[in-house]
N, C-alpha and C positions, 0 to 999 in steps of 0.2 A: 509927305502928306500924313497927317495924324489920323488916328482912329481906325487903323487897318491892321489886321493880322496876316502876315505873310507865311506861306508854307514853302519849305525848301525840300525838293526831292533829293535822294541820295547822290544824284549826279550834279547837284548844285542849282538846278532849275528852280526859279522862284515864281510862285503864283500867288494871287490874292485868295486867301482862305475865307476871310470874312471882313466886312467893313461896317461903318456906321456907328462905331463906338466913340466915346468922348476921348478917352486916353486909356487904352488897355495896358495894364501894367503886369500883373501876375498871370501866369499860365500854369495849369497842371492837368494831367490826365488821370482818370480813375482806372480801376483794374480792368474795366471793359473797353478802355481806349477812348472814352468820351472826354472831350476837352472842356475845361472850365476856365472862365476868364474873369479876372478882377478888373473892373472899369472905374474910371474917375467919376462916373455918375453915382457912385455909391452902391452899385449892384455887383453881384457875382452872377455871371451868366453861365448856363449850361448849353453847349452847342449840340444840337441833335440833327437828325436828317431833315426835320421839318423847319430847321432854323434855330435861332437862339431863343432861350427862354430864361426869365429871371429865376435863379435858384434860391437866392437870398438877397435881401436889400436892406437899406437903412444904415449902411456903414458911412464913416466920415471920409476916409480916403483909403480904400482897400488896395493892397499892393501884393505882397508875396502870397502864394498859395502852395499848399502841400497836403498830400493825403497820408494818413497813417495806415498801418497794416489791417485795421478793421474797416477801412473805407470811409472814415470820417475826414471831412475837409477842414483845414485850418486856414484862417485868413489873418494876415497882418494888417491892422488898421493903423496907418501912419499918423493920421490926425488924432486919433483917440489914445494912441500909445497902448493898444491892447491887441491880443491875439484871440480871435474867436474860433470856436469849434462848431462845426455844422455836421449833424448826423446825416446819414443817407436819407432819412425821412424829412430833413430840412429843419430840424430843431436847432436853434442857435443859442449858444451860451458863451460866457467869457471864460477862456482857458487860462490866460495869464494877462497881467496888466502892469502898468507902471514903467513901461519901457519906451522912452521917448524916441520917436522916429523909427519904430520897428518896421523893417521892410522885408528882408529875405527870410525864407523858411525852408528847412530841409530836415528830413528824418534820417537817423542812422539805422543800422541793421537791428538794433535793439529797441527801436521805436522811440528813441529819445528825440525830441524836437530841438533844433538849433535855430536861434533867432538872431538876426543882425539888428543892432540898434545903435545908431551913431558910431562910436569908435569901438564898440564891444560886440562879442558874440556870447549869447547866453544859452545854456542847455536846460531844457525843461523835461522832466520825466513824465511818464504817462499819468502819474498821480498829481502833476502840477507843481512839483518842487523845482524852483528856479535856482541855478547856480551860475556864477560867472565862469565861462570857459576860456575866453581869451580877450585881451583888450590892448590898447595902445595903437590902434589903427586911427583913421581920420574920419571918414564918412562912408560907412559900409552900405552896400546894396544887396546884390544877389549872392546866393550861397548854394552849394551843391556838393554831394558826395560822389566819388567814383566807385567802381566795383570793388576796389581794394580797401575802401573805408577812409581814404584820404579826403579831406575837406578843402574845398576851394571857395574863396570869398573875394568879391570885387570891392575895391576902395576907390570911390569916385573922385575924391580930392587928391589922392596920390597917383591916380591914373595907373593903378596896378591891380594885378590879380595875385593873391597869395595862396599858397598851398600849405595846409597843415597836415603833416604826414601822420600815419597811424601811431608812430613812435612818439609823437608829441612835438616834433620840430616843424617850424613854419619858415617858409622862404618865398622869395619872389621867383617864379619859375622862368621868367624871360628877362633878357638883358635890356638895359635902357630905361627901366622904370624909375620913378622918382625916389624910391626909398627901398631899403632892405629891412627885413624883419626876421629876427630869429627868436624862437621860443623854446623854453624847456618847461612844458606845461606840467610835467610830473613834479618839478621842483618849485613851480610857481614863479619863475623868473623869465624875463624876456628883455631883449635889446632892440631898440628901434633906431636906425641910422637915417637921418634926414638927408635930403638932397645936398644941403650945404655942408655935410659931414658931421653935424652935431650928433653925438651918440646919447641916446636916452635910455638909461637903464632902469628897469622896473623890477620891484620885488613886492613882497607882502607888506612892506612898510611904505610903498609909494614910489614916486619918481625921483631918480637921481641923475642929473645931467652932467 
């Protein structure tokens, strides 16, 4: 059933936390533990003890959510290809744009924002400078950091979750996935091995099969 947010207790018990949404996509907690929800209705909701309330609206297709260290909320709008910034007071502005199908958002320890958009991951500094961090994937969705600074990203078309280690190497952490990916981000080169065995080598000059 669509439109429901489920809550899982530490022992794995599942309960319904909230319902009545159109298609809740992105979830994020602020520093006070308040949950925010990006919904296909075009709204970002704030969940309070009194129920849900619209925190910001008018988006095309809000997806990923993430908070920075100052408590600002960032929203990936897949339909508009933009990342919006919302201050704690609710002021909305465009933080970055021009990224088709941007979905997942995550901040590193230095407050740089990482954005998934189709086959690529972009890094955006707090000043809004955008650089390409990694590419050669297929169709990226969620993205998250662990406590050691390693980055995880899900690839919907490859049915895989990739891990990009702090040292700059990326690999598929589980067996049986559709592809394997290795990066040397420091040198700007990476190799993508497809399921049929095709080796795709990338460098600063482009693709070499």
